[in-house]
C-alpha positions as CSV (number, residue, x, y, z in Angstrom):
1,M,20.2,-1.2,32.9
2,Q,18.3,0.1,30.0
3,K,14.7,-1.1,29.8
4,K,13.5,-2.4,26.5
5,P,10.0,-1.4,25.5
6,I,7.3,-4.0,25.0
7,L,6.2,-4.1,21.4
8,F,2.9,-5.5,20.1
9,I,3.3,-6.6,16.6
10,L,1.2,-8.2,13.8
11,I,2.7,-11.5,12.7
12,I,2.1,-12.2,9.0
13,A,2.4,-15.7,7.8
14,Y,2.0,-15.0,4.1
15,N,2.8,-12.6,1.3
16,L,-0.2,-10.4,0.3
17,T,0.7,-10.7,-3.4
18,Y,-0.4,-14.4,-3.3
19,L,-3.8,-13.6,-1.8
20,S,-5.5,-12.9,-5.1
21,N,-4.4,-16.3,-6.5
22,A,-5.5,-18.3,-3.4
23,D,-8.6,-20.4,-2.9
24,E,-9.6,-18.1,-0.1
25,H,-10.0,-14.5,-1.0
26,Y,-9.6,-13.1,2.5
27,I,-7.1,-13.1,5.3
28,R,-7.9,-14.6,8.7
29,I,-7.1,-12.2,11.5
30,Y,-6.3,-14.3,14.6
31,Y,-6.7,-12.7,18.1
32,H,-7.4,-13.9,21.6
33,E,-9.6,-11.9,23.9
34,R,-7.4,-10.2,26.4
35,T,-9.0,-7.1,28.0
36,P,-8.0,-4.3,27.8
37,Y,-5.8,-5.1,24.8
38,Y,-8.2,-6.9,22.5
39,K,-11.8,-7.8,22.5
40,I,-14.7,-7.9,20.0
41,E,-17.6,-5.4,19.9
42,D,-20.0,-5.4,16.9
43,N,-17.7,-7.8,15.0
44,K,-14.8,-5.4,15.2
45,L,-11.6,-5.5,17.2
46,T,-11.5,-3.0,20.0
47,G,-9.2,-2.3,23.0
48,I,-5.8,-0.7,23.3
49,V,-4.2,-2.8,20.6
50,G,-7.4,-4.1,18.9
51,S,-8.7,-0.7,17.9
52,K,-5.3,0.2,16.2
53,A,-5.3,-3.1,14.3
54,Q,-8.9,-2.6,13.2
55,Q,-8.0,0.9,11.8
56,I,-5.2,-0.7,9.9
57,L,-7.4,-3.4,8.5
58,E,-10.1,-0.9,7.4
59,K,-7.5,1.4,5.7
60,S,-5.8,-1.5,3.9
61,K,-9.1,-2.6,2.3
62,V,-7.9,-6.2,2.4
63,P,-10.8,-8.6,2.9
64,Y,-10.6,-10.3,6.2
65,R,-12.4,-12.4,8.8
66,L,-11.8,-12.3,12.5
67,S,-11.1,-15.5,14.4
68,N,-10.9,-15.9,18.2
69,I,-8.1,-18.5,18.4
70,P,-6.1,-19.6,21.5
71,A,-2.6,-18.2,21.6
72,A,-0.7,-21.5,21.3
73,R,-2.8,-22.5,18.3
74,Q,-2.1,-19.2,16.6
75,I,1.6,-19.8,16.8
76,E,1.3,-23.3,15.5
77,E,-0.7,-22.1,12.5
78,V,1.8,-19.4,11.7
79,K,4.5,-22.1,11.8
80,I,2.6,-24.4,9.6
81,N,2.0,-21.6,7.1
82,K,-0.9,-23.2,5.2
83,K,-3.5,-20.5,5.5
84,H,-3.6,-16.8,4.9
85,I,-3.4,-15.5,8.5
86,C,-2.3,-12.6,10.5
87,A,-2.0,-13.0,14.3
88,V,-2.4,-9.7,16.2
89,G,-0.3,-8.7,19.1
90,W,2.7,-10.9,19.4
91,F,6.1,-9.9,20.9
92,K,8.9,-10.0,18.3
93,N,11.7,-12.3,19.4
94,K,14.4,-14.3,17.7
95,E,12.6,-17.6,18.1
96,R,9.5,-16.4,16.3
97,E,11.5,-14.5,13.6
98,L,12.6,-18.0,12.4
99,F,9.1,-18.7,11.1
100,A,7.1,-15.4,11.1
101,K,7.1,-12.1,9.3
102,Y,6.5,-9.0,11.3
103,T,5.0,-5.7,10.4
104,M,6.1,-2.5,12.1
105,P,4.9,-2.2,15.7
106,I,1.3,-1.0,16.1
107,Y,1.5,-0.4,19.8
108,Q,4.3,0.1,22.4
109,D,3.3,-0.8,25.9
110,R,4.6,0.9,29.0
111,P,6.7,-1.0,31.4
112,A,4.7,-3.4,33.6
113,V,4.2,-2.6,37.3
114,L,2.9,-4.5,40.2
115,V,0.9,-3.0,43.0
116,T,0.7,-4.8,46.4
117,T,0.6,-4.3,50.1
118,K,3.7,-4.0,52.2
119,N,3.2,-7.4,53.8
120,Q,3.0,-9.1,50.4
121,L,6.2,-7.6,49.1
122,N,8.4,-10.1,50.9
123,V,6.5,-13.0,49.4
124,L,7.0,-11.7,45.9
125,N,10.7,-11.1,46.4
126,K,11.4,-14.8,46.9
127,K,13.6,-16.4,44.3
128,K,11.1,-19.1,43.3
129,H,8.5,-16.5,42.3
130,R,11.0,-14.6,40.1
131,Q,12.0,-17.9,38.5
132,L,8.4,-18.8,37.7
133,A,7.9,-15.4,35.9
134,I,11.1,-16.0,33.9
135,R,10.2,-19.5,32.8
136,S,6.6,-18.7,31.8
137,K,6.2,-18.0,28.2
138,F,2.7,-16.5,28.5
139,I,1.5,-14.9,31.7
140,Y,-1.5,-12.7,31.9
141,R,-3.6,-11.6,34.8
142,H,-6.3,-9.0,35.2
């Protein structure tokens, strides 16, 4: 079975050409702190994905404001499409493609791994744990 890479994408919920005609003259960059991927230091995005997004923002010269917004609210605001926003770091999938525009990937993650002791391996192999992982839409642990 071929493994698909995990892609981190910027979701864009507006067209930049309309920004100059808008009431707001900046784009809101939505993120959620998720070390080591994104965090804020000195009012700038940092981390594995955050640093790349910050470089893109600075090179684009588009005025922006960073907003730490919970993940579920980011998706809702992208769906509503009333503000000039960009949500950093979302997986591209068919469901989200119905309401969101994506840029090219800014980061490609390596396959996830799990490290455990031998005596815990049998617990993790139980069907109910695999099903929990499959049903969850947003799992993150560090």
